[in-house]
C-alpha positions in Angstrom: -3.5 -21.1 19.5 -1.8 -18.0 20.9 -3.9 -15.8 18.6 -7.1 -17.2 20.1 -5.6 -16.6 23.6 -5.0 -13.0 22.6 -8.6 -12.7 21.3 -9.9 -14.0 24.7 -7.5 -11.8 26.7 -8.4 -8.7 24.6 -12.1 -9.4 25.1 -11.7 -9.9 28.8 -9.6 -6.7 29.3 -11.9 -4.6 27.1 -14.9 -5.9 29.1 -13.3 -5.0 32.4 -12.3 -1.6 31.1 -15.7 -0.9 29.7 -17.5 -1.9 32.9 -15.2 0.4 34.9 -16.0 3.3 32.6 -19.8 2.6 32.6 -19.8 2.3 36.4 -17.8 5.5 36.8 -20.2 7.3 34.4 -23.1 6.1 36.4 -21.5 7.1 39.7 -20.3 10.5 38.6 -23.0 11.4 36.0 -20.2 12.3 33.6 -20.2 11.1 30.0 -17.7 8.3 29.9 -19.6 5.6 28.0 -16.8 4.8 25.6 -18.8 2.6 23.3 -21.4 5.3 22.7 -18.7 8.0 22.4 -16.8 5.9 19.9 -19.9 4.9 17.9 -21.2 8.5 17.8 -17.9 9.8 16.6 -17.1 7.1 14.0 -20.6 7.5 12.5 -20.5 11.3 12.9 -23.9 11.3 14.7 -23.3 13.8 17.4 -26.7 15.3 18.3 -27.3 19.0 17.6 -27.0 19.8 21.3 -23.6 18.0 21.5 -24.9 14.8 23.1 -24.3 11.2 22.1 -26.4 9.3 19.7 -28.7 6.6 21.1 -29.2 4.3 18.1 -28.5 0.6 17.9 -26.1 1.1 15.0 -24.1 3.5 17.1 -23.8 0.9 19.9 -22.9 -1.9 17.5 -20.2 0.1 15.7 -18.8 1.4 19.0 -18.7 -2.0 20.5 -17.1 -3.7 17.5 -14.4 -0.9 17.2 -13.7 -0.9 20.9 -13.3 -4.7 21.2 -11.2 -4.8 18.0 -8.8 -2.3 19.5 -8.7 -4.3 22.7 -7.8 -7.5 20.7 -5.1 -5.5 18.8 -3.5 -4.4 22.1 -3.6 -7.9 23.5 -1.8 -9.1 20.3 0.8 -6.3 20.9 1.3 -7.6 24.5 1.8 -11.1 23.1 4.3 -9.9 20.5 6.2 -8.0 23.2 6.4 -11.1 25.5 7.5 -13.3 22.6 10.2 -10.7 21.8 11.5 -11.1 25.4 10.1 -7.8 26.7 8.4 -8.3 30.1 6.6 -11.2 31.6 2.9 -12.2 32.1 2.9 -10.7 35.6 0.8 -8.3 37.5 3.4 -5.6 37.5 4.1 -5.9 33.8 0.3 -5.9 33.1 -0.1 -2.7 35.1 2.9 -1.2 33.3 1.6 -2.1 29.8 -1.8 -0.8 30.8 -0.3 2.5 31.8 1.5 2.8 28.5 -1.7 1.8 26.7 -3.5 4.6 28.7 -1.1 7.3 27.6 -1.3 6.1 23.9 -5.1 5.9 24.2 -5.2 9.4 25.7 -3.2 10.8 22.8 -5.3 9.0 20.2 -8.6 10.2 21.7 -7.3 13.7 22.1 -6.4 13.9 18.4 -9.6 12.2 17.4 -11.5 14.9 19.2 -9.2 17.6 17.7 -9.8 16.5 14.0 -13.4 15.4 14.3 -15.9 17.8 12.6 -18.5 17.5 15.3 -17.2 15.9 18.5 -19.7 15.4 21.3 -19.6 17.8 24.2 -18.1 16.3 27.3 -15.5 17.1 29.9 -12.6 16.1 27.7 -9.7 16.3 30.1 -11.6 14.4 32.7 -12.4 11.7 30.2 -8.9 11.5 28.9 -7.3 11.2 32.3 -9.9 8.5 33.3 -8.9 6.6 30.2 -5.4 6.1 31.6 -6.9 4.3 34.7 -9.3 2.3 32.5 -6.4 1.1 30.4 -4.4 0.1 33.5 -7.4 -2.1 34.3 -7.3 -3.4 30.8 -3.6 -4.3 31.0 -4.0 -6.1 34.3 -7.1 -8.1 33.3 -5.7 -8.9 29.8 -2.4 -10.0 31.3 -4.1 -12.1 34.0 -6.2 -13.8 31.3 -3.1 -14.6 29.3 -1.5 -16.0 32.4 -4.5 -18.3 33.1 -4.7 -19.5 29.5 -0.9 -20.0 28.9 0.0 -21.1 32.4 3.7 -20.0 32.5 6.0 -21.6 35.2 6.2 -18.5 37.4 3.9 -16.6 39.7 1.6 -13.9 38.3 1.9 -11.9 41.5 5.4 -10.5 41.0 
């Protein structure tokens, strides 16, 4: 049952993170649409002018990959809690999200570094924004776990 809870928490956290990035992309007019960036890079479909691909396949691949990683991170959270590291609280969710953000920033940096044709975007701005997006992920995923598993302590510690 805990595996399904991790799937739900991973989906919830990823949805919140993705919504944040899309709203920020809309508000700032910067390229931060993580699903399209991921799909474009995984399928190596960067446009000749350096822009992101538009196709349905790109969006499907990007979405599936992004949510799979979110579920993986939720499973890591669950494993850490089961090992006695941290609690399902707001502060631990924010902390795990921050750690996720730093790891995500490094992974994306190296992905851009080794990719044969990465899309053109303000990379450092995108990478730093990912840290905040992962903090949102960590908070929402942890809160979802808390609601599903109902531990005997307050979330707001």
